[in-house]
N, C-alpha and C positions, 0 to 999 in steps of 0.2 A: 769179871771178863770168863772166859768161857773154852771147857774143854772140849776136844775136839770129838764127837760121836764115834768114832771108828765104823763108819758103817759097813753094814756088809758089802763088800766087793760086787756081791749077787742081787742085781733090782729084781729079777722075777726067776722062778724056777720052774718050768713044766716038763712032770717026770724026767729025763737022760736031759735033758735043754736046759741050757742055764744063761740067760741074758746080764752080762755084766754090766755094772753102771755105766762104765764108759763106752760101754758099745752102743748102748742106750742114747746116749748123750750123742753119738755120732749120726742116729739115727734120727734124733729129731734133726740136728744141723741140717742133716741133707731134707728132710722134709720140708722143716720152716725156710729153705732156700728154693725149694721148689714151689713153694706154693705161693711164695711173693713173687719168685719169676716168673709164672703163670699168671698171675695178678697184674704186674707189669707188662708183660706180655698183649694186654689186652688193650692197653695203652698206646701202644705202639703198634703203629699200621704195618712194619716190617719185621716182625715177631707173629710167629705163630707157637703153639704149646707142642705142635712134636720138635719143634726148634729147641723148644725150652728143655724140653724130655733129653734130647742130646746134651746140651750144654750144662746140664747138671751129673751126667754120666760122665763126661771128660772134666768137670769138675773136681766130683767126689773119686775118680783116678787120679788126678793128680796130688791130691790133698793126702790121699793114703801115700802112694809111693815116693813122691818128694817130700813128704812127712820124714817118712821113715829114712830114705836116704839122706837128706837133708839133716837128722838129727846124727849117722853115724859120720857122715864128712865133717860137720861142724863140732860136735860136740863128742866122736868117740874116734878119731881118726886113728889113732894109736892103737886102739882094739882092732882097728880094721885090718892095720898094714898086719898084728900078728895073728888074726884069726878072720881072713875074709867073709867066713861063713857067719860071722857074727850081722850081717846087713839081714840074714833071713830069718833073725832070733828075734821074731816080732814078739812073739810070746813073754817076751821078758822088759816087755816094755819101751820108748823112747819113740816122740815125734817132735819135731820140729816145727814151730810157723814158719819161720822163713825159707824152710825148705819144701814146706806146703804152699808158699805164695809162689814161689821157682816153679813146680808142679802145676799148680792150677794157670800160671800163665800159659806153660808149654800148653795144657790142654787147650785153652781159649783160643791161642794161634792157630791150632790145629783146626780148632772149630769155623775159627775166621777165614780162613784158607777153604774149608770144606763149603760153604755159604756164601763165600765170596763178599764178607762184610771185612772191614779195615779193622785192624785189631782195637783199636779204643771204642769204636764201637760196641764192640761184645764187651770189653771191658767195663767201658762206663754204665752198661744196662746190669749187667752181675754185681758191680760192688756195692750197691746198696744190700744186697741181701749176704752178703758175708757178715758182718759183723755179729747174725744171730747165732752164726754159727762157732766164732768164738766164744759169744758168752754162754754156748752150752756145752762146749770145750773145758772152759775155766771151770764152768760148776761141777765138770765131772772131774778135775782134780782136785777140788777141795773136797767130795763125797769120798774121793780115794784116798785124800790125806796128803797128798803130793803137792811139790815146788811151793811149799811153804814159805812165809817172808820172814824177813829178819827180826831177831830180838832187840826188843824194846821196852824201855824202863817209862815210859810215856802214861803208863795208868789208864788207858783206855778202856770204857767197855768192853770192846769187842777184839780186844787183844783176846788171843786162842792159844792154847796148851795143848800141841799136838804132840800126842803120843806116837809117831811114827817119827819125832825128830829126837827122840830119846839119847840117841849115842851122841848127836851133835851135840845137841844138850848139854851131856857130860861134859863135851871137849871143850869145848868155851865156859863152863863151871871153871874148870881146871884151867885152863887159861886165864879168865877173869874171874877172883875168887869175891871181889866185890859184886857180882850178878847172884850171889848164895840169897842175898833179900828178895829176892823176884821169885826164888823156886818156892816151885809147889809140888808135892809128893803125890803122885796118882797111880795108883797099884805098885808101888814099889819103885816107881821111876819117878827121876827128878827131875823136872821141866821145867823150861822157862817160857814168858810169854810171849808170842810170836803174832806180826803182822799177818792178820789173813790174806794174803796178796793177791790168793786166787779169787776172790772176790771184790777184789778192788778192780782188777784186769776185769773181771766178768761185767763190772758196771761201767768201766772206760771205756774201753777195746767193745766191748759186745753191747752193753745197752744206749749208751748216750752214742756213741760213733753209730749204733744204727739210726736212732733218730734222727741224728743230725742231715745223715746222707738221704735218708727217707726222703725228709723235709727239704732239701738241697735240689735233689734229682726231679723232683715234681714237677718243676719250670725246666724248660729249655735253659739248659749251659752249653755252653759251649763242648765241643767234643775235646777229650782227656781231665778238664776241671773235676768230674765225678771221681776219675782214678786216680787225680792228684790230690783230691782230698781225701780219700783211703788212706792214700800213705801219709799223708804230713798227719792223721787223725792217729792215724794205730801208730805211728811211728812215735809220736811226743808222749800216747799214753804211756806204749811201752819201755822208754826212754825213764818217764818220769817216775813209772812202776817201780820201775830194776833197783831205784833205793830202798824200796821198802822189802824187796823180793828176795830171799837168802839164794845167792851164788850157788852154783851147782859145785860138788865138794872139790870135783877133779878140774875144774875149771879157777872159781876163785877170780880175784881180782886181776885183769889181763895186760890191761892199759894204765898208764897214771898213777897206778897205785887204786883206784876206785873204779875203773869203768869193766862193766861185765860183758861178755860176749853178749847178753842180748841186747844190750847198749851200743856196742859194734856194729851187732848186724843193723839193728834200727837207726843207725845215723844217716849211710844210704836212700834209707827211703825218706827221709825227712827232708834230704837236698833233692833228692829227685823231683817227692811231691811240689816243692815249693818251686822249683823252676820251671815245671810241666804245667802249675797253675800257673803261671807268669807267661807263658808262651799260649796256655788253651786261649785267656782271652784277648790277647794281644793279637793270636790270629786268625779267634773269631771264627771259627767255623761250626753250625750247628747242624744238628743228626734229625732234630723234629722241631716241633713248632712253625710259628712265624718265616723266621729265620734260616730255616733247614735247607742243607744243599744236598739238591735231589743228586 
């Protein structure tokens, strides 16, 4: 088993300027999305590099604004009601994927209207580039030692002791004394082995989803299909990995005694993705290739 190394949150320090790991991950995510979208634009007659620049700008704006607003609305709504200024305390952290997705969707709708494209022409073009951002984001979560997984007695070699979870580990030890046999003392703290769920998500929602979507979208597919595959792929991956991820302390299990907020938010993605995929193939409209409808 491993002990989380507690990385310095500052990745680079150039005089008075400090670049934090999480900020670096965002930079890498946007750079990867731009590079991949730029490459895809060369394979599509109706896309230009100028359009890609605009697309990534609106997408980045949607991720940042939507991610923060979504986090506050979905996870800290009580805090918002008590202190509306909390929305702007970005230095305290807190971003939501589902909020970021809504923000990106709004940005893409604006882009589609500006360039006279249908929303799904835009979404199908960009979704294969999105999982790389999820990959870097989850790596950033791991480096920061946040959003760790649940305690496990499985004895797997990759289970990790997170010093950042010491307070929660002590609470679980007090509630379940039988967990003491799994306990390890690290620098005076009593820790329990947890799933590195951030890495599970980086692998499933990031790497695997990217590879599949990139392969899938390399050939002509019906309009809406790539977007549907993204919704299905992310929704299913997130729903499953939530069983290994520690629920947020202020949320816990919300529905049926076992469903987390992440699973509740991912369920509509799975349903909508399935419906869209069936409809896309039934409709059979193609935006490029021999069957394209111009």
